[in-house]
N, C-alpha and C positions, 0 to 999 in steps of 0.2 A: 354353357348352361347345363350341359350333360354332366360336366365335371362336378358341379354343385349338387346336381340331383343324385349322383352316386356317392358323394362325400358326406353330405349333411345327415342322412338317416343313420349311418353307422356311428357317427360322432354323437348324435343324440342318444342312441341306444347305449353307447358306452358310458355317457355321462349319467343316464338314468340308472344303469346297473351299478355304477360306482357310488352314487348317492344312496342307493338301496343297501349296498354292503356297509357303507358308513353308518347308516341309520341302525342297521342290525347290530353293529358293533357297539354303538353308543347306547342303544336301548336294549341291550342284551338281557339275559336272565338276571334277576336280582340275586344278590349274594345271600345265601342262607347262613353263612358263617361270618362273624365279625372280621374286619380287617386285622392283620397281624399287628401286634403292639410294636411301637418303634423301639429300636435298640437303645439300651441304656447309654447315657452319655458319660464319658470318662473325662471330667473336668478337674484340673488340678490348679491350685493357686500358685502363681509365679511371684516370687519376691521381687521387690523393686531393686534395680541395680544400684549399687553403692557407687556414687561418683568418685573418681580419683581426685586426689588433692590438686586443686588448681583448675580442674576441668569444669566448664560451665554445666550447670544442671538444668533440667527442665526440658519440656518438649520443643521449646522454641529453638534450641541449639542442636537438635538432632539432625545429623547429616544423612540424607538418603542417597544411597548409591545404587546404580544398576538400572534395570529396565522399568521399575515401578516408582520412579520419582514423581513427585507431584509438581505440576507446572501451574503457573499463574493462568487464570482464566481470561 
């Protein structure tokens, strides 16, 4: 019983202080400046690959190798 009497108050105090710090961080001072604009995206068109003579074309015949192969669910 003495163990609980000595353990519970510090744990409660730490949890209250932790929640107060979290609240201050979440509800901190409002920004007076707008957030920075996102960086410009550099997108480039990629031409479709030209299938070799006699090779099957289309996404159904694409073979996936390596770690990121798709598996049946």
